[in-house]
N, C-alpha and C positions, 0 to 999 in steps of 0.2 A: 871389821865391825862385829860386836857381840849381839847376837840375835837370839831372843827367846821365842821358841815356837811353842805356842799353847794349843793343846788339842786334846779331845776326849777319845780320839781313835788313833792308835799308833802300834805298829807290830810289836808284840811282846816277845817273839821268838822268830828265829830264821823260818822263813816260809809262811808265817802268819799272815793271812790275807787282810787283816783288819788295818785300815788306813794306810796301806802301801803307797798310796799316792801322795799322802802326807810326807812319809819317809822319803819318797823320790824327790820332793821339793826341798827337804832338809839337806839331802845329799847335794843337790844342784848349788844350794847356797854355800855349802862347804867347799864344792869344787872351785867356786870363783873366790875363795879365800876368807869367807866369814867364818866366825866361831858360832856354832849353832848349839844352843842348850835346849832340849825338849822338856817340856813341862806337861806331863800327861798322867792320868790316874793309874794306879796299879791294876792288875788283872782282877776281875771279879767286881763285886759291888754293883753300882747302877750302871756302870759303863762296860761295854764289851758285846760280843755276839750274842743275840741277833739285833742289838740296838737298845737304847736306853728306854724307849716307850715300851718294848716287850719285856725288858727285865724288870722294870718297876711295876709293870702290869701283873707280872708273875709274882712279885714280892714287894709290895709298897713300901715296906721298911727301908728298902734300898735308897729311897729319897733322902734318908739321913746320911748315907754314904756319899751321895751326890753333894749335899751341902757341906759335908766335912771336907771333901776334896776342893770345893770352891775356896773355903777359908784357908786351906793349906796351900793351894796354888797362888792365891794372892800374896801370902807370906813369902813363898819362895821367890815369886817374881820380884818382890822388893829386895831380896838378898842377892839376886843375880846382877842387878844394876845394868840391865841391857840398854843398848843404845836404840834398839828397835824391837818391836814385839809384833810376831805374825800369829794371829788368832785364827785358827781353822775351826769354823763354826761361830756364828755370831753370838749364839747363846749355847752353853754358859761361858765360852772361851773368851769372847770380847767382852760381853757384859754377862756377869759382873766381875770377871776376873781381870782382863787386860785393861779395861778402862780405869783401873785403880793405879795403874803405872803411869809415870810422866814420859815414858819413851815414846818415840814415833810408833804409831799403831797402823798396821795393815790388817784388814779383816777379810777372810775368805768364806763365803757361803757356798755350801754344797747341795742344799735342798732340804734336809730335815730341819735345819735351823729356821729357814724361812717359813716352812709350813707350821712350826711351833710359834713363831711370831704371829702368823695369821690367825692361830687359834686363841691368842690372848685377847682379853677384853680391849677394846679400841683405846681407852685411856692408858692402859698399861703398855700396850704396843707402841703407842706414840711416844711415851716417855723413854722406854727402852731403846727403841730405834733412834730417837733424838740424841740420847746419851752416847750411843755408838758413833753415830755420824758426826757429832761434835768433836770427838777424839781422834776419829780415823783420818789418816792422810789418804788412804785408799781403802775402798770396799769393793773387793773382787768377787764377782758372781761367776759361776762356772759355765753359765749360758745366759744368752740374752733373754730367754723365756723366764728363767728364774729371777733375774733382775726386775723385769717388768711385772711379775706376779707380786713381788713385795711392794713395788711402787704403787700398784693398783690398790693395795690395801691401806695406804696411808693417807692421811689429810694433807692439805697443801703445804703446811710448814715442814713436816717431817719428810715429805716427798721431795721438796726442794733441797733439803740438807742432804739426803741420801744421793740425789742426782748429781750433786757438786762433786762427790768423792767416788761415784760408782764407775767401775770399769768391768769389762767382761773378758775372762780368759780361762780356759779349761786347765784343770789341775795336771801336773806332770804324770806321765804313766811310763815307768821303766819296763821294758819288755826283755826278760831273760832269754837266752838262747835255749829253747825247748824243742829244737827240731828232732833230736834223737828221741825224746820222749814222745812226741807226735807219732813218729814213725813206728815205734814199738806199739802204741795204741791202736794205730791203723792196722797193724798186723794182727793184733788181738781181735779186732772187730771183724776182720775179713771182709766179706761182701755185704755185712749188715749196714743198713742206713739208719744213722742215729741222730736224733735231735738231742740238744743240750739246753738246759735252762740253768742259769747260775744266778744265786742271790739269796737274800734272807728269806725264810719262809714266814713271811708275815702277810697280812691281808693285802696291803697296798701294792705288793709285788705281783699279784694276780697270777700266781703259778697255776691256778685252776684253769685259767684260760688257755695256757700252753697245753695242759692235759686235754681239754676239750677240742682244741685244735687238732691234736694228733688223732684223737678219737673220730673226729668228723672227716679228716682228709685222708687219714691212713697212708700218708706220703712217706713215712718212716716206718722202721720196724720196732724201734724202741725209743723211749724218752729216758734220758740221764738227767737227774736233778742234783746239782751240786749246791749244798747250803743246808741250813737247819733253821729251826724256830718253832714258834707255837702252833703254826698251821700245819705241821708235818702230818700228824695223825689224820686230819681231815682230807689232806691231799692224797695220802696213801689209799684212804677208803674210796675217794673219788676215782683214782686210777683203777682200782680194782673193779668198782662198779661199771666203769666205762670200758674194761677190758683192754686197758693200755699197758703194754709191757713196760714198766717204769722202774728204774733203779734209783733209790734215794741214797746218795753217797754220803750225805752229812757235810761238814766243813772240811775241806781238803786244804793241803798246802797249796800256795798260789801256783807254783810250777806244775803240780799235778792238775790243778784246775785249767791252766792254760794248755796242757796237753790234751784235755778233753775238749776244749774249744777248738784247737787245731785240728783234731781228728774227726770232729763231727761233721755230718752232712750239712747241718743248718743249726744255727743258734736261734732259739725262740725267746723274744723279749715281749713281755706283756704288762710290765709295770705301769701303773696309773700315774706315778709322780716320780720323775727324775730330774736332777739338775742337768747333768752331762754324763750319761751312763758310762761307766768305765768298762763294762763288759762289752758294750758295743764298739768301743774304741779298740778294745783287745781283739775282738773278732775281725774287725777291719784290718788290723795290723797283720793278723795271721791268715788273711784271705778267706775266711770262712763266711759264707752267706748268712744273712740275718733276716729273719721274718718278724716283723712287729705285729703281734696278735692284737687286733682291736677288740673292743667289747662286742659281745654278740649282738 
């Protein structure tokens, strides 16, 4: 079967951490014999690290890039003539892109798309969700909590339409063999106890809580922050003010990020809004303890 995979987040180079779970699902479809054609925006523009909201907030003109990609993606989808379309993120990949196709449609919601729908005016939200549910054979949510959060934001008719096609299933996560890299990292760290926080440096990820947790408990010697974003300057100042030895490493290749997770004493997770956190699943796979940092 020819499958078009429509997504706004897909690795642009080897080791790119962006959308690696989408790539994992594409590879799984190929392993079972399907032809997979990825429809994704080029690097830059509205899409990319640290997320469309941050990128558009930094440069509002990027909305033009987003609109341009939607038009181009709809046209490309028509040329592909796929039998099935898998849209990762309900907005904009399912609507308005994939709903224009006549192919069988599967929608996958990861979190940000549901939050975007929830912020829309109710009339607009009902129309968009209704259009997606009308076309979708399956609408997959990566967690039960994410599904319920969307259903709670809908009126009776739209809620019933979504419930008919809704399923829950976490995204695939491929785990490369990084045992040697973890061993090297542990040798470099020696006896130091290190906490690691991984993710986009945006307000909803609440890395400030991870810094405050280390400052309050002093259970580790240092905090390593993997990721970047508009909050970095504020977080660096907070770490300095709270006298927390913090290394901000920026965006790293995925295998290097996994090496830090595997070598850490603990992974700190403070995000307010997650579908099904990939970082927590990676930490569990590598046997690294996780502390979920609550609001103070």
